[in-house]
C-alpha distance (Angstrom), angle and dihedral (degrees) to the residues before:
residue distance angle dihedral
M1 . . .
Y2 3.78 . .
E3 3.77 125.2 .
I4 3.79 132.1 -178.6
E5 3.76 128.8 -124.9
L6 3.81 92.0 -123.6
L7 3.81 91.1 60.9
T8 3.79 119.4 14.0
R9 3.78 124.6 179.8
A10 3.79 89.6 -108.5
R11 3.81 90.9 53.7
C12 3.83 90.0 50.9
R13 3.79 91.2 54.2
E14 3.78 91.4 47.2
I15 3.81 91.8 52.2
F16 3.79 92.7 48.0
A17 3.81 92.2 49.8
R18 3.79 88.2 57.5
V19 3.80 91.1 47.4
Q20 3.79 90.6 53.7
R21 3.79 92.8 49.5
A22 3.82 91.0 54.6
N23 3.80 98.4 41.2
R24 3.81 122.4 73.7
A25 3.80 97.2 179.0
D26 3.80 120.4 127.0
E27 3.81 89.7 -103.9
V28 3.78 136.0 0.8
E29 3.77 136.3 -160.2
A30 3.81 129.4 -170.9
W31 3.78 133.0 -163.2
V32 3.81 114.5 -161.9
M33 3.80 125.3 -170.4
A34 3.77 136.0 177.2
G35 3.77 131.9 169.6
R36 3.76 148.3 158.5
S37 3.78 121.8 -141.4
A38 3.78 130.1 -179.5
L39 3.79 129.6 -173.4
T40 3.78 135.2 -169.8
R41 3.82 113.2 -161.0
F42 3.78 125.9 -165.5
A43 3.80 135.6 -175.1
N44 3.81 136.0 164.9
N45 3.81 86.9 23.4
I46 3.82 94.8 -62.8
I47 3.81 135.7 93.2
H48 3.78 108.2 -110.6
Q49 3.79 103.8 167.7
N50 3.77 139.9 33.3
V51 3.81 118.4 177.1
E52 3.79 135.2 171.3
E53 3.78 128.3 -170.0
E54 3.78 136.8 -175.2
S55 3.79 117.7 -160.0
V56 3.79 138.0 -179.4
A57 3.78 133.4 -174.5
L58 3.78 137.1 -176.8
S59 3.80 119.7 -167.0
V60 3.81 117.9 -174.4
R61 3.82 124.6 -165.4
A62 3.78 118.7 -164.9
V63 3.82 123.6 -162.1
V64 3.81 120.4 -156.6
G65 3.78 110.5 176.1
R66 3.79 104.4 -56.9
R67 3.77 93.2 -19.9
T68 3.78 124.4 96.3
A69 3.79 138.2 174.5
R70 3.79 138.0 170.5
A71 3.79 133.5 -141.5
T72 3.80 126.3 -172.2
T73 3.80 136.8 -161.7
N74 3.80 135.5 179.3
R75 3.80 93.6 -147.5
L76 3.80 127.1 82.4
D77 3.79 101.9 -168.6
E78 3.81 118.2 122.5
E79 3.80 95.9 -101.0
S80 3.81 94.2 48.7
I81 3.81 92.7 48.4
L82 3.79 91.7 51.6
R83 3.80 92.7 45.0
V84 3.81 95.6 51.1
A85 3.81 92.5 45.4
A86 3.80 92.2 51.3
G87 3.80 90.8 43.9
A88 3.80 93.2 55.4
E89 3.79 90.4 51.3
S90 3.81 95.3 48.1
M91 3.80 92.0 48.9
A92 3.81 92.1 47.7
R93 3.79 91.7 55.5
V94 3.82 92.6 59.7
Q95 3.82 98.0 44.1
A96 3.79 123.9 107.5
E97 3.78 113.8 -102.0
D98 3.80 116.8 -97.0
P99 3.82 109.9 -144.3
E100 3.84 90.2 -157.4
A101 3.80 95.3 50.0
L102 3.81 117.0 129.2
P103 3.80 132.7 -162.6
V104 3.79 115.6 -98.2
A105 3.79 114.8 -76.7
D106 3.78 122.5 -80.8
P107 3.81 119.0 -122.1
A108 3.79 113.1 -87.4
D109 3.77 137.1 -177.5
W110 3.79 113.0 -101.6
L111 3.78 134.2 172.7
G112 3.77 118.1 -118.0
V113 3.79 120.5 -135.1
G114 3.81 121.9 -142.0
R115 3.77 105.1 -127.2
F116 3.78 103.3 143.6
D117 3.80 125.5 104.5
G118 3.79 119.6 -173.2
A119 3.81 94.9 -154.7
T120 3.79 90.9 54.8
A121 3.80 92.5 48.0
A122 3.82 90.0 50.7
A123 3.83 96.6 46.9
D124 3.80 112.5 130.3
P125 3.83 134.3 -164.9
A126 3.79 91.8 -90.9
A127 3.82 92.0 56.3
R128 3.81 91.5 50.1
A129 3.81 92.2 44.2
A130 3.81 90.8 54.0
E131 3.82 89.8 56.3
V132 3.81 91.9 46.9
A133 3.82 90.4 50.3
R134 3.80 89.9 58.8
A135 3.80 90.7 51.8
V136 3.80 92.2 48.8
D137 3.80 90.9 50.0
I138 3.80 88.3 56.8
A139 3.82 90.6 50.1
D140 3.81 91.1 50.4
R141 3.78 91.8 48.6
H142 3.82 91.1 53.9
G143 3.79 94.7 41.4
L144 3.82 91.9 -115.5
T145 3.79 137.1 132.2
A146 3.80 115.6 -118.9
A147 3.80 130.1 -155.1
G148 3.77 131.6 168.8
I149 3.78 148.4 97.4
Y150 3.75 141.3 -89.5
A151 3.81 114.9 -160.5
T152 3.80 136.7 178.1
G153 3.77 134.0 177.7
E154 3.79 151.4 144.3
S155 3.80 131.2 -132.0
A156 3.78 142.8 174.8
E157 3.80 133.9 -163.2
A158 3.78 133.9 -175.1
I159 3.79 137.1 -173.4
L160 3.82 119.6 -155.7
N161 3.79 130.3 171.4
S162 3.79 141.3 -178.7
R163 3.82 91.9 -101.1
G164 3.80 90.0 66.2
L165 3.80 100.2 -97.2
F166 3.81 114.5 150.9
A167 3.80 121.1 172.2
Y168 3.81 121.6 170.1
H169 3.79 133.0 -177.9
A170 3.82 132.6 178.1
Q171 3.77 126.8 -175.5
T172 3.78 144.8 160.6
R173 3.79 129.8 -134.5
A174 3.79 137.3 -162.7
E175 3.78 125.0 -174.3
A176 3.80 136.4 177.7
S177 3.78 132.0 -177.6
V178 3.80 127.7 178.4
T179 3.80 134.1 -177.3
M180 3.79 120.4 -167.2
M181 3.80 116.2 -157.9
V182 3.77 140.8 -170.5
E183 3.82 130.0 167.9
D184 3.80 98.7 -74.4
S185 3.81 106.3 11.1
S186 3.78 144.9 41.8
G187 3.78 141.9 -168.0
W188 3.80 130.5 -154.2
A189 3.78 140.6 -167.8
K190 3.80 134.3 171.4
S191 3.79 139.1 -178.9
N192 3.77 140.7 171.4
A193 3.77 135.1 -176.9
V194 3.79 143.7 161.7
R195 3.82 89.7 -103.3
M196 3.79 125.7 54.7
A197 3.81 89.5 -144.5
E198 3.80 89.3 65.6
V199 3.82 94.2 57.1
D200 3.81 108.4 82.5
L201 3.80 105.9 -168.1
A202 3.80 92.4 176.6
G203 3.79 90.5 53.7
L204 3.78 90.7 48.8
A205 3.79 90.3 48.9
E206 3.80 92.3 51.7
R207 3.79 91.3 50.0
A208 3.81 92.2 48.4
A209 3.81 91.4 46.5
Q210 3.79 92.2 52.3
K211 3.79 91.0 51.4
A212 3.80 93.0 48.3
A213 3.80 91.9 49.0
A214 3.80 94.1 45.5
S215 3.82 93.8 49.6
R216 3.81 96.9 53.5
A217 3.81 116.2 131.5
P218 3.82 93.6 16.4
V219 3.78 119.0 -156.1
E220 3.80 127.6 -140.9
L221 3.82 120.6 -111.7
E222 3.77 127.3 -164.7
P223 3.81 114.6 -102.0
G224 3.79 116.8 -109.7
A225 3.80 145.0 106.8
Y226 3.80 110.9 -44.3
T227 3.76 137.8 174.2
V228 3.81 105.3 -108.2
V229 3.76 135.6 -158.6
L230 3.80 104.5 -153.4
E231 3.78 115.9 -162.7
P232 3.84 115.1 -140.2
A233 3.83 95.3 -94.7
A234 3.81 90.3 56.6
V235 3.81 91.3 47.9
L236 3.80 90.9 49.0
D237 3.79 96.2 52.5
L238 3.80 92.7 47.3
L239 3.79 97.9 46.7
G240 3.76 92.1 43.5
F241 3.79 85.7 78.7
L242 3.82 90.7 62.7
V243 3.78 104.2 52.5
G244 3.80 100.1 70.3
D245 3.82 88.2 62.0
F246 3.81 91.3 63.1
S247 3.80 87.5 85.8
A248 3.79 126.2 117.5
T249 3.81 90.1 -145.5
A250 3.82 91.9 51.8
V251 3.81 90.7 48.8
R252 3.80 91.7 48.5
D253 3.82 90.6 48.7
Q254 3.83 89.8 48.1
R255 3.79 92.5 -124.8
S256 3.81 94.1 114.9
F257 3.81 124.6 89.7
L258 3.82 85.4 -134.4
T259 3.81 92.3 67.5
G260 3.82 105.5 128.8
R261 3.80 91.7 0.5
I262 3.82 105.8 86.2
G263 3.79 108.6 122.4
Q264 3.80 92.6 23.3
R265 3.79 128.0 114.8
L266 3.77 98.6 -113.0
F267 3.83 101.2 158.3
G268 3.79 138.0 34.3
E269 3.80 119.3 -67.6
N270 3.81 90.2 -110.8
I271 3.82 92.2 63.6
T272 3.81 117.6 95.8
I273 3.80 120.8 162.5
R274 3.77 126.7 -179.5
D275 3.78 139.9 168.5
D276 3.80 113.4 -128.2
V277 3.80 122.4 163.4
F278 3.83 89.7 -174.3
H279 3.82 95.4 60.0
P280 3.84 108.9 118.2
G281 3.80 90.7 -125.8
Q282 3.80 93.1 57.8
A283 3.80 133.8 89.7
G284 3.79 136.1 -161.0
A285 3.76 138.2 62.1
A286 3.80 125.5 -45.1
F287 3.82 91.6 -128.8
D288 3.79 133.4 64.6
G289 3.79 135.3 -125.5
E290 3.82 92.4 -70.8
G291 3.79 96.1 41.4
V292 3.83 95.0 -100.2
P293 3.84 113.1 148.0
R294 3.80 113.6 -107.1
R295 3.77 115.9 -122.8
P296 3.81 126.1 -164.0
L297 3.81 116.9 -94.6
M298 3.79 127.8 -153.0
M299 3.79 96.1 -147.4
V300 3.81 98.5 170.1
E301 3.79 124.3 10.0
N302 3.81 117.2 -168.9
G303 3.78 89.8 -27.2
V304 3.83 96.6 -45.8
V305 3.82 118.6 117.0
R306 3.81 105.2 -125.4
E307 3.81 116.6 160.7
V308 3.77 139.9 16.4
A309 3.80 129.5 -166.1
Y310 3.81 121.8 -92.8
S311 3.78 127.6 -159.4
R312 3.79 117.3 -156.7
Q313 3.79 91.4 -96.9
A314 3.81 94.8 47.9
A315 3.79 90.9 45.0
R316 3.81 92.4 52.6
A317 3.82 90.7 51.1
A318 3.82 91.3 49.8
G319 3.80 96.5 41.3
V320 3.80 94.5 -119.9
E321 3.80 136.8 110.8
P322 3.83 119.5 -87.1
T323 3.79 115.5 -107.7
G324 3.81 97.3 -147.9
H325 3.79 98.3 -107.9
G326 3.80 101.3 113.4
F327 3.79 125.1 128.3
P328 3.80 124.4 -131.9
L329 3.81 111.5 -74.4
P330 2.94 138.0 -81.4
N331 3.80 98.0 43.8
E332 3.80 138.9 132.6
M333 3.82 97.1 -138.2
G334 3.78 101.3 64.2
E335 3.78 104.3 -161.6
A336 3.82 145.7 -28.1
P337 3.79 139.2 -177.4
V338 3.82 112.0 -100.7
N339 3.81 105.4 176.3
I340 3.78 101.5 66.9
V341 3.80 122.6 -176.2
I342 3.81 118.8 -179.3
A343 3.79 112.6 -163.5
G344 3.78 113.1 -118.7
G345 3.74 137.8 -161.2
S346 3.78 137.2 -135.7
S347 3.81 102.5 -93.3
P348 3.82 116.3 110.1
V349 3.80 118.2 -148.0
E350 3.81 89.5 -104.9
E351 3.82 90.2 60.3
M352 3.80 91.2 48.3
I353 3.80 89.9 52.8
A354 3.81 92.8 46.3
S355 3.83 90.5 53.5
T356 3.82 93.7 51.3
E357 3.79 119.4 92.1
R358 3.80 94.0 -171.9
G359 3.76 127.2 -1.8
I360 3.78 148.3 108.1
L361 3.81 130.3 -88.1
V362 3.82 112.3 -146.0
T363 3.81 121.8 -161.8
R364 3.77 97.7 -175.5
L365 3.79 145.4 -26.8
W366 3.78 133.8 -133.7
Y367 3.80 144.3 -176.3
I368 3.81 90.0 36.9
R369 3.80 117.3 177.4
E370 3.79 134.1 175.6
V371 3.81 113.9 -111.1
E372 3.81 101.7 175.6
P373 3.82 120.7 14.4
Y374 3.82 103.9 -158.5
E375 3.81 97.5 52.8
K376 3.82 89.3 30.4
I377 3.78 94.8 -126.1
L378 3.79 109.9 -179.6
T379 3.78 132.5 -171.7
G380 3.78 127.4 -158.5
M381 3.78 143.9 119.4
T382 3.77 139.9 -94.1
R383 3.81 117.9 -117.1
D384 3.81 146.2 179.7
G385 3.78 100.5 14.9
T386 3.81 122.6 16.4
F387 3.79 116.0 163.8
L388 3.80 141.6 -175.7
I389 3.80 115.7 -122.2
E390 3.81 116.9 -155.9
G391 3.76 129.0 167.7
G392 3.79 92.2 -2.9
Q393 3.81 94.7 -54.7
V394 3.79 137.1 96.1
R395 3.79 101.9 -111.5
R396 3.81 105.8 179.8
G397 3.76 147.5 -37.0
I398 3.79 119.4 -77.3
R399 3.78 134.9 -159.3
N400 3.77 112.8 -90.3
F401 3.79 122.2 -93.3
R402 3.78 136.2 -144.1
F403 3.81 112.7 -134.7
N404 3.82 136.8 -159.0
Q405 3.77 109.0 -165.0
S406 3.80 138.9 161.6
M407 3.78 110.7 -132.7
I408 3.79 90.1 -149.5
E409 3.79 90.2 56.4
L410 3.81 91.5 44.7
L411 3.80 92.6 53.3
N412 3.80 89.9 50.6
N413 3.81 91.7 52.8
V414 3.82 100.7 51.9
E415 3.80 110.2 128.7
M416 3.81 102.3 172.9
L417 3.78 136.5 20.6
G418 3.78 130.1 -159.0
R419 3.79 128.9 -148.9
S420 3.80 113.1 -65.0
V421 3.81 113.4 -112.3
R422 3.79 136.5 172.9
T423 3.79 103.4 -91.8
S424 3.79 137.3 -169.1
G425 3.77 126.6 -156.6
E426 3.78 138.8 159.6
E427 3.83 104.1 -110.9
A428 3.82 102.2 45.4
F429 3.79 140.0 31.5
E430 3.80 120.0 -93.2
M431 3.80 118.1 -73.1
V432 3.77 139.9 166.3
V433 3.81 104.7 -105.3
P434 3.82 140.5 152.6
A435 3.79 132.0 -130.4
M436 3.82 111.7 -100.5
K437 3.77 137.9 -150.8
A438 3.81 112.0 -155.8
R439 3.76 135.9 169.1
G440 3.81 128.6 -130.6
F441 3.81 101.2 24.6
H442 3.81 108.6 171.5
F443 3.81 117.2 -126.4
T444 3.80 109.1 -178.9
E445 3.82 106.5 -177.1
V446 3.78 144.4 -3.1
T447 3.81 115.5 -105.9
R448 3.78 126.1 -133.0
F449 3.78 96.4 -102.0
């Protein structure tokens, strides 16, 4: 298993030994993190910023009977470690008792996931600048203005507790985003991955440039219900509003749209959603905020709601086993799936377009907000590449729309699915999702741009 120089396994054990010496609570748990991130930013076809940051954090949770509290510091010197450990204990002793509180987690076997790439960790400003230069060349060739970022980094996290639990994970990350602009149109593309070699900024730039060029001189369409072809980024940012509700705590508190609906067919038969930290398109550690191993969840199977996530506390209350999706305690949220995989199909976007007599192609969405929680009605706007489809072809760019749409209705109206791919957006965390063609998507008004 990989580790990073900023935070080795040995260093984690050394820090925790100091925490234990300074903390006289019944039990103690520590979360340790360190990382390095670097970003190259460009606008107006030139690089204008390059920044690099190293960060560390130590968060200590003390347990005294049925009382618990957490204290956090961003310094790992001896004095700071001792101070934060003692602070967590003193705060725990004055908390109200929690009748559902549990001891810290016991050690458990968990499978590591290889998500570290040495070339990505070693990337320097020159390597990122070379990728940006290729994107800018594409903008110049198309007569467009480019803006965006190229980022790389490495990080490690560990959870240790006084029962002997020790879980450690290190990974790398690369991300690129580019927007191509002209007077009355724009195009956008984004990608991230564990490995820098899998993020093709030039390819993203070409895609964004084509969208910006194709959507010049956009026309205005009447609002209404249209067949839509949603590219993966649009699907991601919509469905990101669903996943937090797949929480046993949220269902118990009746703040989930799944309240009273588990076991029901809520979506179309072509909709299957699962949580799987081991999927090759995923990132992150294979343990949760208490060090419990994550297990795969079948959240929706052929439209039927099957499983929700359980933290240790929620699992104890329900008499089931935890699923490894809890957040660090104390918290009000409980748990949520974070490695979402939506099953796809075999239809590329081009086939979806060719099968559509009249509809709208959506690149991405933004400024999305929840309007009604139980039917999951969302509002938001299209952006950076919205097109009219007629007679099975993309005809021209159109002015952007505002939408008001129930996600339950949307997922009952899906007619075609593309191949599932790791996708990045702006409103939700990364997931593995397909493009979708769906009927009856509700656009309510034209926006000002």
